C-alpha positions as CSV (number, residue, x, y, z in Angstrom):
1,M,0.0,0.0,0.0
2,S,1.1,3.6,-0.7
3,E,1.4,6.1,2.0
4,N,-1.5,8.1,0.6
5,L,-3.7,5.0,0.5
6,E,-3.0,4.2,4.2
7,F,-3.8,7.9,5.0
8,F,-7.2,7.8,3.3
9,K,-8.0,4.4,4.7
10,D,-7.1,5.5,8.3
11,T,-9.0,8.8,8.0
12,V,-12.2,7.1,6.8
13,E,-12.0,4.4,9.5
14,R,-11.5,7.1,12.1
15,I,-14.5,9.0,10.9
16,L,-16.6,5.9,10.8
17,N,-15.6,4.9,14.3
18,D,-16.3,8.4,15.7
19,T,-19.6,9.1,14.0
20,L,-21.4,5.9,13.0
21,A,-23.7,4.5,15.6
22,Y,-24.1,0.7,15.7
23,D,-27.8,0.9,14.8
24,A,-27.5,3.5,12.1
25,F,-28.5,1.1,9.4
26,L,-31.7,0.2,11.3
27,H,-32.7,3.9,11.5
28,T,-31.9,4.4,7.9
29,E,-34.2,1.6,6.8
30,L,-37.1,2.7,9.1
31,D,-37.2,6.4,8.4
32,D,-34.8,7.2,5.5
33,T,-32.8,9.6,7.6
34,L,-29.0,9.6,7.0
35,P,-26.4,9.9,9.8
36,E,-25.7,13.6,9.6
37,S,-22.6,13.6,11.7
38,L,-21.0,11.0,9.4
39,N,-21.8,12.8,6.2
40,A,-20.7,16.2,7.7
41,A,-17.4,14.7,8.8
42,L,-16.8,13.1,5.3
43,I,-17.6,16.3,3.6
44,E,-15.5,18.4,6.0
45,N,-12.5,16.1,5.5
46,G,-12.8,16.2,1.7
47,I,-13.4,12.5,1.3
48,F,-16.0,12.8,-1.4
49,L,-13.5,15.0,-3.4
50,A,-10.8,12.3,-3.3
51,L,-11.2,11.2,-7.0
52,V,-11.7,14.8,-8.3
53,P,-8.7,16.4,-10.1
54,E,-6.8,19.1,-8.1
55,D,-7.5,21.7,-10.8
56,L,-11.2,21.3,-10.1
57,G,-10.9,21.6,-6.4
58,G,-10.4,18.0,-5.6
59,V,-7.7,15.9,-3.9
60,G,-6.5,14.1,-7.0
61,A,-6.3,10.7,-5.5
62,D,-6.3,7.6,-7.6
63,L,-8.8,4.8,-7.8
64,A,-6.9,2.5,-5.5
65,D,-7.3,5.2,-2.8
66,G,-11.0,5.4,-3.5
67,A,-11.3,1.6,-3.4
68,A,-9.7,1.5,0.1
69,M,-12.2,4.0,1.3
70,A,-15.1,2.2,-0.3
71,R,-14.0,-1.0,1.4
72,A,-14.1,0.7,4.8
73,F,-17.6,1.9,4.0
74,G,-18.7,-1.7,3.3
75,D,-16.9,-3.1,6.3
76,A,-18.8,-0.7,8.6
77,A,-22.2,-1.1,6.8
78,A,-22.2,2.7,6.6
79,P,-25.6,3.8,5.2
80,G,-26.2,6.3,2.5
81,P,-24.9,7.3,-0.9
82,L,-21.2,7.2,0.0
83,V,-19.8,5.2,-2.9
84,E,-22.3,6.9,-5.1
85,T,-21.0,10.4,-4.2
86,L,-17.4,9.3,-4.8
87,A,-18.3,7.8,-8.2
88,A,-20.5,10.8,-9.2
89,N,-17.8,13.3,-8.4
90,A,-15.2,11.2,-10.2
91,A,-17.5,11.2,-13.3
92,L,-18.0,15.0,-13.1
93,G,-14.2,15.5,-12.8
94,A,-13.5,13.3,-15.8
95,A,-15.9,15.4,-17.8
96,G,-14.3,18.7,-16.6
97,L,-17.2,19.7,-14.4
98,A,-16.9,20.9,-10.8
99,P,-17.8,18.4,-8.1
100,A,-21.2,18.3,-6.5
101,E,-21.8,20.0,-3.2
102,G,-23.1,17.6,-0.6
103,L,-24.3,14.1,-1.4
104,A,-24.8,12.9,-4.9
105,T,-25.8,9.8,-6.8
106,I,-24.9,8.4,-10.2
107,V,-27.0,6.6,-12.8
108,F,-26.1,5.2,-16.2
109,A,-28.8,5.7,-18.8
110,G,-29.4,4.8,-22.5
111,G,-30.7,6.9,-25.3
112,E,-29.6,10.1,-27.0
113,S,-30.7,12.7,-24.5
114,P,-28.3,13.5,-21.6
115,V,-31.3,13.9,-19.3
116,P,-33.9,11.1,-20.0
117,A,-37.5,11.5,-19.2
118,E,-37.4,8.9,-16.4
119,L,-34.7,7.3,-14.4
120,H,-35.3,4.0,-12.6
121,D,-33.7,2.4,-9.5
122,V,-31.7,5.4,-8.7
123,P,-29.8,4.8,-5.4
124,W,-30.9,7.5,-2.9
125,G,-32.3,9.6,-5.8
126,G,-34.8,11.3,-3.5
127,V,-32.5,12.3,-0.7
128,V,-29.3,13.5,-2.4
129,D,-28.5,17.0,-3.5
130,T,-27.2,16.1,-7.0
131,V,-28.0,13.4,-9.6
132,V,-25.3,12.7,-12.1
133,I,-26.4,11.0,-15.3
134,V,-23.9,9.2,-17.6
135,T,-25.1,8.5,-21.2
136,R,-22.9,6.5,-23.6
137,Q,-22.4,8.2,-26.9
138,G,-20.3,5.8,-29.1
139,D,-16.8,5.5,-27.6
140,A,-17.4,8.6,-25.5
141,A,-19.9,9.5,-22.8
142,T,-21.9,12.5,-21.8
143,V,-22.0,13.4,-18.1
144,A,-24.9,15.6,-17.0
145,R,-25.2,17.2,-13.5
146,T,-28.8,17.8,-12.4
147,A,-30.2,19.1,-9.1
148,A,-32.2,16.4,-7.3
149,K,-34.8,19.0,-6.2
150,D,-35.7,19.5,-9.8
151,W,-36.8,15.9,-10.2
152,T,-40.1,14.3,-9.0
153,A,-39.1,11.3,-6.9
154,A,-41.1,8.2,-6.2
155,A,-39.5,6.3,-3.4
156,G,-38.6,2.7,-3.7
157,K,-36.5,0.1,-1.7
158,D,-33.8,-2.4,-2.5
159,P,-33.3,-5.8,-0.7
160,A,-31.4,-4.0,2.1
161,G,-34.2,-1.6,2.7
162,E,-32.3,1.4,1.3
163,R,-33.6,3.9,-1.2
164,R,-33.9,3.1,-4.9
165,D,-36.1,5.7,-6.4
166,R,-37.8,6.5,-9.7
167,L,-37.1,10.1,-10.9
168,S,-39.3,11.8,-13.5
169,A,-40.4,15.2,-14.8
170,Y,-37.1,17.0,-14.6
171,A,-37.8,20.7,-14.4
172,G,-34.3,22.2,-14.2
173,S,-31.3,23.0,-16.5
174,A,-28.5,20.4,-16.7
175,E,-24.8,21.1,-16.9
176,T,-23.1,18.7,-19.3
177,G,-19.6,17.6,-20.2
178,S,-18.0,14.7,-22.1
179,V,-15.6,11.9,-21.3
180,A,-13.5,10.6,-24.2
181,D,-13.2,7.1,-22.6
182,G,-16.9,6.4,-22.4
183,S,-16.6,3.3,-20.2
184,L,-14.5,5.0,-17.6
185,P,-17.3,6.3,-15.3
186,L,-18.9,2.8,-15.3
187,R,-15.6,1.1,-14.6
188,T,-14.9,3.5,-11.7
189,A,-18.4,3.1,-10.2
190,S,-18.4,-0.6,-10.6
191,L,-14.9,-1.0,-9.0
192,L,-15.9,1.2,-6.1
193,R,-19.0,-0.9,-5.5
194,A,-16.8,-4.1,-5.7
195,A,-14.5,-2.7,-3.0
196,Q,-17.6,-1.9,-0.9
197,Q,-18.8,-5.4,-1.3
198,L,-15.4,-6.8,-0.4
199,G,-15.5,-4.8,2.9
200,A,-18.9,-6.3,3.8
201,I,-17.7,-9.8,2.9
202,D,-14.5,-9.4,4.9
203,W,-16.4,-8.2,8.0
204,S,-18.9,-11.0,7.7
205,F,-16.0,-13.5,7.5
206,R,-14.2,-12.1,10.5
207,R,-17.4,-12.0,12.6
208,S,-18.2,-15.6,11.7
209,V,-14.8,-16.8,12.8
210,E,-15.3,-14.9,16.1
211,Y,-18.8,-16.3,16.5
212,A,-17.6,-19.9,15.9
213,T,-15.2,-19.5,18.9
214,E,-18.0,-18.1,21.1
215,R,-21.0,-20.4,20.3
216,K,-21.0,-23.8,21.9
217,Q,-23.0,-26.8,20.8
218,F,-22.8,-30.3,22.3
219,G,-20.3,-29.1,24.9
220,R,-17.7,-27.4,22.6
221,E,-17.3,-24.4,20.4
222,I,-18.8,-24.9,16.9
223,G,-15.6,-23.7,15.4
224,K,-14.0,-27.0,16.4
225,F,-16.4,-29.0,14.2
226,Q,-14.8,-30.0,10.9
227,A,-17.9,-29.0,8.8
228,V,-17.7,-25.4,10.2
229,Q,-14.0,-25.3,9.7
230,Q,-14.4,-26.3,6.1
231,M,-17.0,-23.7,5.4
232,L,-14.9,-20.9,7.0
233,A,-11.9,-22.1,5.1
234,E,-13.9,-21.9,1.8
235,L,-15.0,-18.4,2.7
236,A,-11.4,-17.4,3.5
237,G,-10.4,-18.4,0.0
238,H,-13.1,-16.2,-1.5
239,V,-11.9,-13.2,0.6
240,L,-8.3,-13.7,-0.4
241,A,-9.0,-14.2,-4.1
242,S,-11.4,-11.3,-4.2
243,S,-9.0,-9.0,-2.4
244,G,-6.3,-9.7,-4.9
245,I,-8.3,-9.1,-8.0
246,V,-10.1,-6.0,-6.6
247,E,-6.7,-4.5,-5.6
248,A,-5.2,-5.3,-9.0
249,A,-8.2,-3.7,-10.8
250,A,-8.0,-0.6,-8.6
251,E,-4.3,-0.1,-9.4
252,N,-5.0,-0.6,-13.2
253,P,-8.8,-0.3,-13.9
254,V,-8.8,-1.6,-17.5
255,E,-12.0,-3.3,-18.5
256,T,-10.5,-6.8,-18.3
257,L,-9.5,-6.5,-14.6
258,V,-12.7,-4.7,-13.6
259,A,-14.8,-7.3,-15.3
260,A,-12.8,-10.1,-13.6
261,A,-13.1,-8.4,-10.2
262,R,-16.9,-8.0,-10.5
263,S,-17.2,-11.6,-11.7
264,R,-15.2,-12.9,-8.8
265,L,-17.1,-10.7,-6.3
266,G,-20.4,-12.3,-7.5
267,D,-19.2,-15.7,-6.4
268,A,-17.7,-14.4,-3.2
269,A,-20.9,-12.5,-2.2
270,D,-23.1,-15.6,-2.8
271,S,-20.8,-17.7,-0.7
272,A,-20.5,-15.1,2.0
273,I,-24.3,-14.9,2.3
274,T,-24.7,-18.6,2.5
275,I,-21.8,-19.6,4.7
276,T,-22.0,-16.8,7.3
277,H,-25.7,-17.5,7.8
278,Q,-25.1,-21.2,8.1
279,V,-22.5,-20.5,10.8
280,H,-24.7,-18.1,12.7
281,G,-28.0,-20.1,12.4
282,A,-31.2,-18.2,13.1
283,L,-29.4,-15.4,14.9
284,G,-27.9,-14.1,11.6
285,F,-31.4,-13.4,10.2
286,S,-32.3,-11.0,12.9
287,R,-32.6,-7.4,11.8
288,E,-31.0,-6.3,15.0
289,Y,-27.9,-8.4,14.4
290,A,-25.1,-6.7,12.5
291,L,-24.5,-9.6,10.1
292,N,-27.9,-8.9,8.5
293,A,-26.8,-5.4,7.6
294,R,-24.0,-6.7,5.5
295,T,-25.5,-9.7,3.8
296,R,-28.7,-7.9,2.7
297,R,-26.5,-5.1,1.3
298,L,-24.5,-7.7,-0.6
299,M,-27.8,-8.9,-2.2
300,A,-28.6,-5.3,-3.2
301,W,-25.1,-4.4,-4.4
302,R,-24.4,-7.6,-6.4
303,D,-25.7,-6.4,-9.7
304,D,-25.1,-2.6,-9.3
305,F,-23.3,-0.8,-12.1
306,G,-23.4,-3.8,-14.3
307,S,-24.8,-7.2,-13.4
308,V,-22.5,-10.2,-12.8
309,P,-23.6,-11.9,-16.0
310,A,-23.0,-8.6,-17.9
311,W,-19.5,-8.3,-16.5
312,R,-18.8,-12.0,-17.3
313,M,-19.9,-11.4,-20.9
314,A,-17.5,-8.4,-21.0
315,L,-14.7,-10.5,-19.7
316,A,-15.3,-13.3,-22.1
317,A,-15.4,-10.8,-25.0
318,Q,-11.8,-10.0,-24.3
319,Y,-10.8,-13.5,-25.3
320,T,-13.4,-14.5,-27.9
321,G,-11.7,-15.5,-31.2
322,L,-8.3,-16.0,-29.8
323,S,-6.4,-19.1,-30.9
324,R,-5.0,-21.6,-28.4
325,D,-1.5,-20.1,-28.8
326,Q,-2.9,-16.6,-28.2
327,F,-5.1,-17.4,-25.2
328,W,-2.7,-18.0,-22.4
329,P,-0.4,-15.0,-23.3
330,A,-3.5,-12.8,-23.3
331,I,-4.5,-14.1,-19.9
332,A,-1.0,-13.4,-18.5
333,D,-1.0,-9.9,-20.0
334,A,-4.6,-9.1,-18.9
335,A,-3.5,-6.1,-16.9
336,N,-2.4,-4.4,-20.1
337,A,-5.5,-5.2,-22.1
338,A,-7.5,-2.2,-23.3
């Protein structure tokens, strides 16, 4: 890890420890309020400006730094559009636009218009200050910044009970810019979500190991039973493999590595949900128990910013048509693929 990466990671972890209450995710689900002290501290410390170029008032950090912060968000089950704000500001910066003030969300839309008539399943669309819309235009992309207050929002929920809204009837004036690398905003958002997933998976694994040493059955800790040990060992493998590919993709976010990371995270998330709940038994399904806040989020995040099948198709497309002699060299040189 670089010195800067450690600094960003430590700063975010300190803010989360100081401001995030244990039951914040429960309150968020019940009344849609966001932890004001957490958001204020993140804004005050410039965390949401991390991926914005310095000439636009940002920090100028790289995606590996952003991924480390997103992983901390997932580990803590921090509620709200935290990764969305990071990704939205990164897209605005890539398009030469000033970053959003306050909280933002990002949505990827089709069609010719930079501001579609309706937007569906927008994370936190009705509670943020800014909605950033990315529309692919050939090899490039158009990035539009819109004020959330100028949309009509119909509230919805994802499997974790967090906001996924439908926005319509936009009544404002959008500011637009363009990104020459049209897939860059999607790769960035997808990789940040992958890192957030990894944080939730890692926490769930660590807590399951701890629980297996605490819970006794038939006179001994369940962690001493071979079946439980095998399940936890399997999950450990998922954590290690996912960490490696996410960190590699964050250091060099070419489409091949991002697609591989999202593909691998799909398997890891499925196994984490299954194994951690098997270890915990009925306790893990309780809304009041912290494991539930991670596994339900994993269900919601799994197909964000590109579904697992879509990313697997993108990964396979990198190697379709290669001969036997070309295939293995292409795999070995994946980090340099366009």
